[in-house]
C-alpha positions as CSV (number, residue, x, y, z in Angstrom):
1,X,123.1,81.0,-140.9
2,X,121.3,78.0,-139.5
3,X,121.0,79.6,-136.1
4,X,118.1,81.7,-137.5
5,X,116.0,78.5,-137.8
6,X,116.0,78.0,-134.0
7,X,114.5,81.4,-133.3
8,X,112.4,82.4,-136.2
9,X,109.0,81.1,-137.3
10,X,109.5,78.3,-139.9
11,X,108.0,75.8,-142.0
12,X,109.6,72.4,-142.6
13,X,109.2,69.9,-145.5
14,X,108.7,70.1,-149.3
15,X,104.9,70.3,-149.4
16,X,104.6,73.0,-146.7
17,X,107.6,74.9,-148.1
18,X,106.1,74.8,-151.6
19,X,102.8,76.2,-150.2
20,X,104.6,79.0,-148.4
21,X,106.4,80.0,-151.5
22,X,103.4,80.1,-153.6
23,X,101.6,82.3,-151.1
24,X,104.5,84.7,-150.9
25,X,105.2,84.0,-147.2
26,X,108.7,82.8,-147.5
27,X,111.7,85.0,-146.4
28,X,114.6,82.4,-146.7
29,X,114.6,79.0,-148.3
30,X,116.9,76.3,-146.8
31,X,117.6,73.2,-148.9
32,X,119.6,70.1,-148.1
33,X,122.2,69.3,-150.7
34,X,121.8,65.5,-150.2
35,X,118.0,65.7,-150.8
36,X,116.6,64.7,-154.2
37,X,117.5,67.5,-156.5
38,X,114.6,66.6,-158.9
39,X,112.1,67.5,-156.1
40,X,114.1,70.7,-155.0
41,X,114.8,72.3,-158.4
42,X,111.2,73.7,-158.8
43,X,111.4,75.1,-155.2
44,X,114.7,76.9,-156.0
45,X,113.3,78.3,-159.2
46,X,110.2,79.6,-157.5
47,X,112.4,81.1,-154.7
48,X,114.6,82.8,-157.3
49,X,111.6,84.2,-159.2
50,X,110.1,85.6,-156.1
51,X,113.3,87.1,-154.6
52,X,113.6,84.6,-151.8
53,X,117.1,84.0,-150.5
54,X,118.2,80.4,-151.0
55,X,120.7,78.8,-148.5
56,X,122.3,75.5,-149.2
57,X,122.8,73.1,-146.2
58,X,125.2,70.3,-146.2
59,X,122.8,67.5,-145.3
60,X,119.3,66.7,-144.4
61,X,120.5,65.6,-141.0
62,X,122.0,69.0,-140.3
63,X,118.9,70.9,-141.5
64,X,116.6,68.7,-139.4
65,X,118.9,69.3,-136.4
66,X,118.8,73.1,-137.0
67,X,115.1,72.9,-137.1
68,X,115.0,71.2,-133.8
69,X,113.5,67.8,-135.2
70,X,114.8,64.4,-134.7
71,X,114.7,63.5,-138.4
72,X,116.3,64.9,-141.5
73,X,114.6,67.6,-143.5
74,X,114.9,68.3,-147.1
75,X,113.7,71.9,-147.0
76,X,112.6,74.6,-144.6
77,X,111.5,78.1,-144.9
78,X,111.7,81.1,-142.7
79,X,108.5,83.0,-142.8
80,X,108.1,86.7,-143.3
């Protein structure tokens, strides 16, 4: 499921992910299980409300690597 992040248009990071969800541009939300759940809970709720698929990733490091960045990522969104 992470392979899609390497080929699709995406946004990485909590602030940008939030913006994409609010604007209705998100198709799939990826969240790292080891990120601060306090920050991620509103994003998951927004995704569920808007019918956006939520995919849990084992770690921020794996999510960052899947997004082809050298640092960990708490969230990423594949755009419509």
